[in-house]
C-alpha positions in Angstrom: -11.2 -23.6 -27.0 -13.8 -24.6 -24.4 -11.3 -24.0 -21.6 -10.4 -20.6 -23.0 -14.1 -19.6 -23.2 -14.8 -20.9 -19.7 -11.8 -19.0 -18.2 -12.8 -15.8 -20.0 -16.4 -16.2 -18.7 -15.3 -16.9 -15.2 -12.9 -13.9 -15.3 -15.6 -11.6 -16.6 -18.1 -12.8 -14.0 -15.6 -12.2 -11.1 -14.9 -8.7 -12.4 -18.6 -7.9 -12.7 -19.6 -9.3 -9.3 -16.5 -7.7 -7.6 -17.2 -4.3 -9.0 -20.9 -4.5 -8.0 -19.8 -5.4 -4.5 -17.3 -2.5 -4.4 -19.7 0.1 -5.7 -22.8 -0.9 -3.7 -21.7 0.7 -0.4 -21.4 4.1 -2.2 -25.1 4.1 -3.1 -27.0 6.8 -1.2 -23.9 8.6 -0.1 -22.8 12.1 -1.1 -19.2 11.8 -2.2 -17.2 14.9 -3.2 -13.5 15.7 -4.0 -11.9 19.0 -3.0 -8.7 20.5 -1.8 -7.7 22.2 1.4 -4.8 24.3 0.1 -2.8 21.7 -1.8 -4.1 18.8 0.2 -6.5 16.5 -1.7 -9.6 15.7 0.3 -12.6 13.3 0.0 -15.8 14.0 1.9 -18.3 11.2 2.3 -21.6 11.5 4.2 -25.3 10.8 4.0 -26.9 13.7 2.3 -28.8 14.9 5.4 -26.1 14.0 8.0 -25.5 16.3 10.9 -23.2 16.0 13.8 -19.5 15.4 14.7 -16.9 15.0 12.0 -14.5 12.0 11.6 -11.2 12.9 10.0 -9.3 9.8 8.6 -5.6 9.7 8.0 -3.6 7.0 6.1 -0.2 5.6 7.0 3.3 5.7 5.3 3.1 5.1 1.5 -0.7 5.0 1.7 -3.4 7.3 0.4 -7.1 8.1 1.0 -8.2 5.1 -1.0 -6.5 2.7 1.5 -8.9 3.9 4.2 -12.0 3.4 2.0 -13.5 0.6 4.1 -13.4 2.8 7.2 -14.7 5.9 5.5 -17.5 4.2 3.7 -18.5 2.4 6.9 -18.6 5.5 9.0 -20.4 7.6 6.4 -23.1 4.9 6.1 -23.3 4.8 9.9 -24.2 8.5 9.8 -21.0 10.3 10.5 -19.6 13.2 8.3 -16.3 11.8 7.2 -13.2 13.5 5.7 -10.1 11.7 4.4 -7.0 13.2 2.8 -3.6 12.6 1.2 -0.7 13.6 3.4 2.1 15.7 1.9 4.2 13.5 -0.3 1.5 10.8 -0.6 -1.1 10.0 -3.2 -2.0 13.0 -5.3 -0.7 15.6 -2.9 1.8 17.6 -5.0 3.7 19.0 -1.9 6.6 16.8 -0.8 7.1 15.7 2.8 9.8 17.7 4.4 11.6 18.2 7.7 13.5 15.9 9.9 11.8 12.5 9.9 13.7 11.6 13.1 12.3 14.6 15.1 8.9 15.2 16.6 9.4 18.9 15.7 10.3 18.0 12.1 8.2 16.0 9.7 5.7 14.9 12.4 5.0 18.6 13.3 4.4 19.4 9.7 2.0 16.5 9.3 0.1 17.6 12.4 -0.2 21.1 11.0 -1.7 19.6 7.8 -4.1 17.5 9.8 -5.1 20.7 11.7 -5.9 22.5 8.4 -8.1 19.6 7.4 -9.9 19.7 10.7 -10.5 23.4 10.2 -12.1 22.7 6.9 -14.1 19.7 8.2 -15.9 21.6 10.9 -17.1 24.2 8.4 -19.0 21.5 6.3 -22.8 21.9 6.3 -24.3 20.2 9.3 -20.9 19.6 11.0 -20.5 20.2 14.7 -17.2 21.5 16.1 -16.5 18.1 17.7 -14.1 15.9 15.9 -12.9 12.3 16.0 -9.5 11.3 14.5 -8.6 8.0 13.0 -5.0 7.3 12.0 -3.2 4.2 10.6 0.4 3.3 11.3 2.5 6.5 10.8 -0.7 8.6 11.1 -1.6 7.0 14.5 1.2 9.1 16.1 0.2 12.2 14.2 -3.5 12.0 15.2 -2.6 11.2 18.9 -0.4 14.3 19.1 -2.9 16.5 17.1 -5.7 15.3 19.4 -3.7 16.3 22.5 -3.1 19.8 20.9 -6.6 20.4 19.6 -9.6 20.9 22.1 -12.1 20.0 19.3 -10.9 16.4 19.2 -13.2 14.2 21.4 -12.1 10.7 20.4 -9.2 9.0 18.7 -8.8 5.6 17.1 -5.2 4.5 16.4 -4.9 1.6 14.0 -1.6 -0.3 14.0 -0.7 2.3 16.6 2.7 3.3 17.9 3.0 6.7 19.7 5.2 7.8 22.5 2.7 10.6 23.2 0.2 8.1 24.8 0.4 8.3 28.6 -1.7 6.9 31.4 -4.0 9.9 31.3 -3.9 11.2 27.7 -5.5 11.2 25.3 -8.8 10.8 27.1 -10.8 8.7 24.6 -8.5 6.3 22.8 -9.1 3.0 21.1 -6.0 1.0 20.0 -6.6 -1.5 17.2 -3.8 -3.8 16.0 -3.9 -6.8 13.8 -3.5 -10.1 15.7 -0.4 -10.8 13.6 1.3 -7.4 14.4 3.4 -8.8 17.3 5.5 -5.7 18.1 2.6 -3.3 18.0 0.4 -5.6 20.1 3.2 -5.7 22.7 3.2 -1.9 22.8 -0.6 -1.9 23.2 -0.4 -4.4 26.0 2.2 -2.2 27.8 -0.1 0.9 27.4 -3.0 -1.0 29.0 -0.8 -2.6 31.7 0.1 0.9 32.9 -3.7 1.2 33.7 -3.8 -2.2 35.3 -5.7 -3.7 32.4 -5.2 -6.1 29.5 -6.1 -6.4 25.9 -9.9 -6.4 25.5 -10.5 -4.6 28.8 -12.4 -1.4 28.8 -11.1 1.3 31.2 -13.6 4.1 31.7 -16.6 4.9 29.6 -16.3 6.4 26.1 -18.0 9.9 26.0 -18.0 10.2 29.8 -14.5 11.3 30.5 -11.5 9.0 30.3 -11.8 5.8 28.3 -9.3 3.4 26.8 -9.3 0.0 25.2 -6.8 -2.1 23.1 -8.3 -4.7 20.8 -6.5 -7.3 18.6 -8.2 -7.8 15.3 -8.2 -11.5 14.5 -6.3 -13.1 11.6 -5.0 -9.8 10.0 -1.7 -7.9 9.7 -0.7 -4.4 9.0 -2.8 -3.8 5.9 -5.5 -6.4 6.4 -6.5 -4.7 9.7 -7.9 -1.8 7.6 -10.5 -4.2 6.0 -11.4 -6.4 8.9 -15.2 -5.9 9.7 -14.7 -6.7 13.4 -12.2 -3.9 13.8 -14.4 -1.4 11.9 -17.4 -2.5 14.0 -15.4 -1.8 17.1 -14.5 1.6 15.8 -18.1 2.5 14.9 -19.2 1.5 18.4 -16.4 3.5 20.0 -17.1 6.7 18.1 -20.9 6.3 18.6 -20.4 6.2 22.3 -17.7 8.9 22.4 -19.6 11.4 20.2 -23.2 10.6 21.2 -24.2 9.3 17.8 -26.5 6.3 17.2 -24.9 4.4 14.3 -27.3 3.8 11.4 -25.5 0.8 10.0 -22.6 -1.5 10.6 -19.2 -2.1 8.8 -18.8 -2.3 5.1 -16.9 -5.3 3.7 -14.6 -4.5 0.9 -11.7 -7.0 1.2 -13.4 -10.0 -0.5 -14.8 -7.9 -3.3 -11.3 -6.4 -4.0 -9.8 -9.9 -4.1 -12.5 -11.2 -6.4 -12.3 -8.3 -8.8 -8.5 -8.4 -9.1 -8.6 -12.2 -9.4 -10.8 -11.8 -12.4 -8.5 -9.2 -13.9 -5.5 -11.5 -13.5 -7.3 -14.6 -14.8 -8.5 -12.8 -17.9 -4.9 -12.5 -19.1 -4.8 -16.3 -19.5 -7.4 -16.5 -22.3 -6.0 -13.3 -23.8 -2.5 -14.8 -23.9 -3.7 -17.7 -26.0 -3.9 -15.3 -29.0 -0.1 -15.1 -28.9 2.0 -17.5 -31.0 3.4 -20.5 -29.2 7.1 -19.8 -28.5 10.1 -22.1 -28.1 11.6 -22.7 -24.7 14.0 -20.0 -23.6 17.6 -20.5 -22.5 18.0 -23.1 -19.7 21.1 -22.5 -17.5 22.6 -25.7 -15.9 22.1 -26.0 -12.1 25.5 -24.6 -11.0 25.2 -21.6 -13.3 21.6 -21.0 -12.2 22.7 -20.9 -8.5 25.5 -18.5 -9.4 23.2 -16.1 -11.2 20.5 -16.3 -8.5 22.8 -15.9 -5.5 25.9 -13.9 -6.7 24.1 -10.7 -7.9 21.7 -10.8 -5.0 24.6 -10.6 -2.5 26.9 -8.4 -4.5 24.4 -5.7 -5.2 23.8 -4.4 -1.6 27.5 -4.7 -0.8 28.6 -2.7 -3.9 25.9 0.0 -3.4 26.9 0.3 0.2 30.1 1.9 -0.9 28.4 4.9 -2.5 26.0 7.7 -1.7 22.8 6.7 -3.5 20.6 9.7 -2.8 19.6 11.5 -6.0 15.8 11.5 -6.0 13.3 13.5 -3.9 11.6 10.3 -2.7 12.3 8.4 0.5 14.5 5.3 -0.3 13.2 5.0 -3.9 16.5 6.4 -5.2 18.3 3.5 -3.6 15.7 1.0 -4.8 16.1 2.3 -8.4 19.8 1.7 -8.2 19.4 -1.7 -6.5 17.0 -2.9 -9.2 19.3 -1.7 -12.0 22.5 -3.1 -10.6 21.0 -6.5 -9.7 19.4 -6.8 -13.2 22.6 -5.7 -14.9 24.7 -8.3 -13.0 22.3 -11.1 -13.8 22.0 -10.2 -17.5 25.8 -9.8 -17.8 26.2 -13.2 -16.3 23.7 -14.6 -18.8 25.4 -12.9 -21.7 28.7 -14.3 -20.6 27.2 -17.8 -20.6 25.5 -17.3 -24.0 22.0 -16.9 -22.6 21.2 -13.3 -23.5 17.5 -13.3 -24.6 16.5 -12.5 -28.2 14.8 -9.1 -28.7 11.4 -10.6 -29.4 8.1 -9.7 -27.8 8.5 -6.0 -26.9 5.1 -5.2 -28.2 3.5 -8.0 -26.2 5.3 -6.7 -23.1 4.0 -3.2 -23.6 0.5 -4.5 -24.2 0.8 -6.4 -20.8 2.0 -3.2 -19.2 -0.9 -1.2 -20.6 -3.4 -3.7 -19.4 -1.8 -3.9 -15.9 -1.7 -0.1 -15.5 -5.1 0.8 -17.0 -7.3 -2.1 -16.0 -5.7 -3.6 -12.8 -4.3 -0.1 -11.8 -7.6 1.6 -12.5 -9.4 -0.7 -10.0 -6.6 -0.2 -7.5 -6.8 3.5 -7.8 -10.5 3.7 -7.0 -10.7 1.1 -4.3 -7.2 0.4 -2.8 -4.6 3.0 -3.2 -3.5 5.9 -5.4 -2.1 4.5 -8.7 -2.3 7.4 -11.1 0.3 10.1 -10.4 0.3 13.8 -10.3 2.7 15.5 -12.8 5.4 15.9 -10.1 6.0 12.2 -9.9 6.7 11.6 -13.6 10.4 12.4 -13.3 10.7 9.9 -10.4 8.8 7.2 -12.3 11.1 7.7 -15.3 14.2 7.4 -13.1 13.0 4.1 -11.5 11.8 2.6 -14.8 15.2 1.5 -16.3 16.2 -0.4 -13.2 12.8 -2.0 -12.9 12.9 -3.2 -16.4 16.4 -4.6 -15.9 15.4 -6.4 -12.7 12.3 -7.9 -14.3 14.3 -9.0 -17.4 16.7 -10.7 -14.9 13.7 -12.3 -13.2 12.4 -13.6 -16.6 15.9 -15.0 -17.5 16.1 -16.9 -14.2 12.6 -18.1 -14.4 13.0 -19.0 -18.1 9.9 -16.9 -18.9 8.0 -18.7 -16.1 8.8 -22.2 -17.7 11.5 -23.1 -15.1 10.8 -25.6 -12.4 9.0 -24.1 -9.4 12.0 -24.4 -7.1 14.0 -22.2 -9.5 11.3 -19.5 -9.6 11.1 -19.6 -5.8 14.9 -19.4 -5.3 15.3 -16.5 -7.9 12.6 -14.3 -6.3 13.4 -15.3 -2.8 17.1 -14.3 -3.3 16.0 -10.9 -4.7 13.9 -10.3 -1.5 16.9 -11.4 0.6 19.1 -9.0 -1.4 16.8 -6.1 -0.3 16.9 -7.5 3.3 20.7 -7.4 3.2 20.6 -3.7 2.1 18.4 -2.8 5.0 20.7 -4.7 7.4 23.7 -2.8 6.1 22.0 0.7 6.4 19.1 0.2 8.7 18.6 3.8 9.7 18.3 5.1 6.1 16.7 2.1 4.4 14.3 1.0 7.1 11.3 1.9 5.0 12.4 -0.8 2.4 11.0 -3.3 4.9 7.5 -1.9 4.1 8.0 -2.6 0.4 9.1 -6.2 0.8 5.5 -7.5 1.2 4.4 -5.2 -1.6 6.9 -6.8 -4.0 5.6 -10.2 -2.8 2.1 -9.2 -3.7 3.4 -7.9 -7.0 4.8 -11.4 -7.8 1.4 -12.9 -6.9 -0.7 -10.6 -9.0 1.2 -8.9 -11.8 3.7 -11.8 -11.7 0.9 -14.2 -12.6 -0.1 -12.1 -15.6 3.5 -12.1 -16.7 3.6 -15.9 -16.2 0.7 -16.4 -18.6 2.4 -14.3 -21.3 5.8 -15.9 -20.7 4.6 -19.5 -20.7 2.7 -19.0 -23.9 5.2 -17.0 -25.9 8.5 -18.2 -24.4 9.6 -14.5 -24.7 11.8 -13.3 -21.9 11.6 -9.8 -23.3 7.7 -9.7 -23.3 7.6 -10.9 -19.7 10.5 -8.7 -18.5 9.4 -5.5 -20.2 5.8 -5.9 -19.3 6.5 -6.5 -15.6 9.3 -4.0 -15.5 7.2 -1.1 -16.8 4.4 -2.0 -14.3 6.9 -2.3 -11.4 8.5 1.0 -12.2 5.1 2.7 -12.4 3.9 1.1 -9.1 7.0 2.1 -7.2 7.0 5.6 -8.6 3.4 6.3 -7.4 3.9 4.5 -4.0 6.9 6.0 -2.3 6.4 9.3 -0.6 7.9 12.4 -2.2 10.4 14.0 0.1 12.4 17.2 0.1 14.2 17.8 3.4 15.1 21.3 2.3 11.6 22.6 2.4 
């Protein structure tokens, strides 16, 4: 009982301190939500701020919230900042459209949307008709091209940047930021600087005084961590201050540790809550040879079988394939378990739904405010319902192979590793269409570390495969449904 109380107290303290740390940077800022046409927009600024505007654009499968560390930092530094959800992303109800392989297709439409947001931004009270653009990943190419086409743009920051529009002479004021662990993107940044006879870390020219360019690696971060690294944000504040003639009033905001602390507390709290469940018996334990057959066979068969069919049926990039992959993989594992006499008893549905509600409302609520869009607009409901059955089947299969998290560690690692390998095989078989699945692989890995741990607490206590599988399945279906960009090539 003492351990339970201590764990609950530690979890509550982590959540409280984390939320205080996340909310503190907003103090003293004017934050407003609006729309430019159908595009959702967030404006952050000091109440009396005047001067140039910074427009901030997220990457593929991202949203405004993912850029919060940058927007809060720049708003506190004195800039007028505007972030927005691209078409197909976050709470933007308009799907992405056009040819994703053509500059005159999807990219052109995203540029036009960025232009409309710029038109709005320069009309804000106190705003000057001089603009800086910041874009992450996919948006780095969009902001570079929009900057070249729009005379109002005086500076650009490309984060995790890749853009064939960058030349030796254009754009004029460009800072390239890449995570130190982004090998391919860093190589491209080095090439861009080499064309100028410079290296990473060298400043060519002077920001705000004509041509200027610099490429900086941000230490010890990757494609998402680069958005939270204080050193990268500090470099961006300095670059924009010099480029736009603004004296920054503060430095970077640190959100990453507070996010981790808060979510750690939310996950940990499930352990004392799970102790209220009745202690369950050990679930079915397949012998070693059977386990390997169930873990490896469906993982390899699924992408091969699906490769024989056209799997496009949803207006969402690659999510239709993923829905079928999850469903077929889960069905094959469960069929094998049923053949071997290991189909789980239908016990624990209510516990699983309670876990799903906690994960969506509590964990998801914090994610939605501080990390990424987690609550959908009505247009996504159909997509979420289509993904849900496959997600539940896959997580039931995961619970069977992991024996409701009571299996040896090596079995749990093999089962989840083979599922990730299965998705990797699918990408290899149809790289052009399923390339974007690569982005979701680390997301699923993080899902296992966070939501998976909550499911582990429930499974180990109750011994219920259904509770663990249904709970995690509903959460996974929800998360995938709100993450993948909506897409309609016919628009």
